[in-house]
Structures are given as structure tokens and as C-alpha cells.
C-alpha positions in Angstrom: 80.5 66.0 32.0 81.6 66.9 28.5 82.1 70.6 28.4 82.4 73.5 26.1 83.8 76.5 27.3 83.8 80.2 25.5 85.6 82.9 26.9 87.6 85.4 25.4 90.1 85.8 28.3 92.7 83.6 27.7 93.7 83.2 31.4 90.5 82.5 32.4 89.6 80.0 29.6 93.1 78.2 30.6 92.2 78.1 34.1 88.6 76.9 33.8 90.1 74.1 31.4 92.8 73.3 34.0 90.2 73.1 36.9 87.6 71.0 34.9 90.1 68.8 33.4 91.7 68.2 36.9 88.2 67.0 38.4 87.9 64.3 35.7 85.7 66.3 33.2 86.3 66.4 29.4 86.6 69.8 28.1 85.9 69.1 24.5 86.8 72.6 23.2 87.7 76.2 24.5 87.3 78.7 22.2 87.3 82.7 22.4 84.1 83.7 20.4 80.6 83.0 19.5 81.1 81.7 16.0 83.6 79.1 17.2 81.1 78.3 20.3 78.3 77.4 17.8 80.8 75.3 15.8 82.2 73.5 18.8 78.6 72.4 20.0 77.5 71.3 16.9 80.7 69.0 16.6 81.0 67.8 20.3 77.6 67.6 21.5 78.5 68.4 25.2 76.4 68.0 28.2 77.1 71.8 29.1 78.4 75.0 27.8 80.2 78.0 29.8 79.9 81.0 27.9 80.6 84.4 28.5 78.0 87.0 27.6 80.5 89.7 26.1 82.7 88.4 23.4 84.5 89.5 20.1 84.0 91.5 17.9 81.8 94.0 19.8 82.2 92.8 23.2 78.5 93.2 24.0 76.0 90.6 23.6 77.6 88.1 21.1 78.0 85.0 24.0 74.2 85.7 25.0 73.1 85.6 21.3 74.9 82.2 20.8 73.8 80.7 24.1 70.2 81.5 23.1 70.7 79.7 19.9 72.1 76.7 21.6 68.7 76.5 23.7 66.5 76.9 20.8 68.2 74.3 18.6 69.8 72.0 20.9 67.9 72.0 24.0 69.5 68.9 25.3 72.8 71.0 26.0 73.1 72.9 29.3 74.0 76.6 29.1 75.6 78.3 32.2 76.5 81.8 31.4 79.2 83.3 33.2 79.3 87.0 33.4 81.1 89.9 34.9 78.1 91.9 35.0 74.4 91.7 36.1 72.3 92.3 32.9 68.5 91.5 33.9 67.5 92.0 30.1 70.0 89.4 29.1 68.9 86.8 32.0 65.3 87.3 30.7 66.0 86.7 27.1 68.1 83.7 28.1 65.3 82.2 30.2 62.6 83.1 27.7 62.5 79.6 26.3 62.3 78.1 29.7 64.4 77.4 33.0 65.4 74.1 32.4 69.2 73.4 32.0 70.1 77.1 32.3 72.3 79.2 34.5 73.8 82.6 35.0 76.3 83.2 37.6 78.8 86.1 38.2 82.4 85.8 37.8 83.3 87.9 40.8 80.8 85.8 43.3 82.5 82.5 42.2 84.8 82.0 45.3 84.5 78.3 45.5 85.5 75.6 43.0 83.5 73.0 44.2 80.4 75.5 44.1 81.1 76.3 40.7 81.3 72.9 39.5 78.2 71.7 41.4 76.5 74.4 39.6 77.4 73.2 36.3 76.2 69.5 37.0 72.9 71.0 38.4 72.6 72.9 35.0 73.8 69.9 33.2 71.4 67.4 34.7 68.3 69.8 33.7 68.6 72.3 37.0 68.5 75.9 36.9 71.1 78.2 38.7 70.9 81.7 39.1 73.4 84.1 40.9 71.2 85.5 44.1 72.6 89.1 43.0 71.0 88.4 39.7 67.7 87.4 41.0 67.6 90.3 43.8 68.1 92.7 40.7 65.5 91.2 38.7 63.2 91.5 41.8 64.2 95.0 42.1 63.4 96.1 38.6 59.8 94.4 38.9 58.8 96.0 41.8 56.2 98.0 40.2 54.3 94.8 39.6 51.0 94.3 41.8 52.0 90.5 42.2 55.4 91.3 43.5 54.2 94.1 46.0 52.0 91.2 47.6 55.0 89.3 48.6 56.4 89.7 52.0 60.3 90.1 52.2 60.6 86.7 53.6 58.8 85.2 50.6 61.1 87.2 48.8 64.2 85.7 49.9 62.5 82.2 49.5 61.9 82.8 45.9 65.4 84.1 45.4 66.7 80.8 46.8 64.2 78.9 44.8 65.8 80.8 41.6 69.1 79.2 42.4 67.5 75.8 42.4 67.7 75.1 45.9 65.6 72.3 47.6 63.3 73.2 50.3 65.4 71.5 52.7 68.5 73.8 51.8 66.5 77.0 51.9 64.9 76.1 55.4 68.7 75.6 56.5 70.1 78.9 54.8 67.0 81.0 56.2 66.9 79.0 59.6 63.4 78.2 59.0 61.4 75.1 60.0 60.7 72.9 56.7 57.0 73.3 57.2 57.7 77.1 57.1 59.3 77.0 54.1 56.5 74.9 52.4 54.0 77.5 53.5 55.8 80.2 52.1 56.2 78.5 48.6 52.6 77.7 49.1 51.8 81.4 49.5 54.2 82.6 46.5 52.4 80.3 44.2 48.8 81.7 45.3 50.0 84.9 44.8 51.3 84.6 41.7 48.1 82.9 40.6 50.0 79.5 39.9 47.7 76.9 40.7 48.9 73.1 41.3 49.1 71.4 37.7 50.3 68.0 36.5 52.3 69.3 33.5 53.7 72.5 34.7 56.7 73.1 37.1 55.5 75.8 39.5 58.9 76.8 41.1 60.0 77.3 37.4 57.1 79.2 36.6 57.2 81.4 39.6 61.0 82.5 38.8 60.0 83.1 35.0 57.1 85.2 36.1 59.4 87.5 37.8 61.8 87.5 34.6 58.9 88.2 32.2 57.7 91.0 34.3 
């Protein structure tokens, strides 16, 4: 993969650069602020961007705003937001343009380098990666909605794993369920969310976006 990193913490920025480069990926640029991130993406046309949400000068949402701009202007570039915080509003804004080629991971949760690189590859390939804690918080924020109230606890677990980009087989393995049971849970989720089968819409993505929009 060809990657651009935007992280104001020099140790983490250099660490990510070393880890990715040592595994055969190309880090085209590693920058410390949002303005440099936008310039680097325009210049290098990476496969995927890793961006912190909070960067100089205000350390609030500069990285997020840059990520949203990249998704709007260069949708072929994957964007993985790598944050220390669970910010449901920011996650919803990031996904407002669609759930393709986007991810939101928490720094403290990434304990395995291989898992992180796998998540980055999934985003670059067009997938969606959401930290399960982020999904849980989003679901908690949305509990007042009628659709959410209709879901069973097991269906919420399945939906959280769907939001991580997991396949039906992976969901079955993690929840120790039969493959057919997972299919039934997902069908029930689609029904309760009012998502009929369609040749043009991806119902797995729409199911996650429905909750983020709520």
C-alpha cells in the first residue's frame, strides 16, 4: 500500500512509519498537521490515509475535517481515523458520505500490529472498519429510537461486528453461532431497520449508517 500518515505525536508518527515500511508498504509522507495532510494527499495520491482527529493548532477536529475533505474530493483514497477518543459525532460525520473506504480505530485498542495492518488493508480495498467500542457507544446514543429498541441483544452484537467489516463466517466464529443463525439475525436486522433487498444498495452498510444517523 501507498500510505500518508498525519499524526502530531512524533514518536507515534515515526513508529507507524517504521512498522509499515518494515512490512513492505510505502509511507509517501508523514506529517504533523491537517494542512500538510491535504497537500501530501494531493501530491502523492496514496491508497490510504492514517489521520489523528485532534491535531494542531487547536487540537480539536482538524484531522477529522481534513479526512472529510479527502473523502469528498478524493473518494478513491481510503481514510482510517486513528484516535485516542470515542467521538460519536465525529464518527457520524466521517461516515456521512458513505461507509466505503473508511475506518475509525482507537489507539489504545490496537494491541496487535498485524490486526492494525489488516484493518488498514481492508479500508484501502474499499471496506469499513469501526472499533467495537465506537459502535457500542453509537448504539447507546441511539437507544431512544424505535428501530433500535426492536433489536435483540444478540442482534446488536451481530450489528456491531458487521460494523467492523466482519464476514458472516467471522461473526459466527466470534459469537459461537451456526452460520445459518447469523444469516437469520442479519435478515431480522434488515427487516427491523426497514431495509428491503435491493440490487443497488448494500444493506450491511446501510444498517450501520442508519444507527450513525440516528
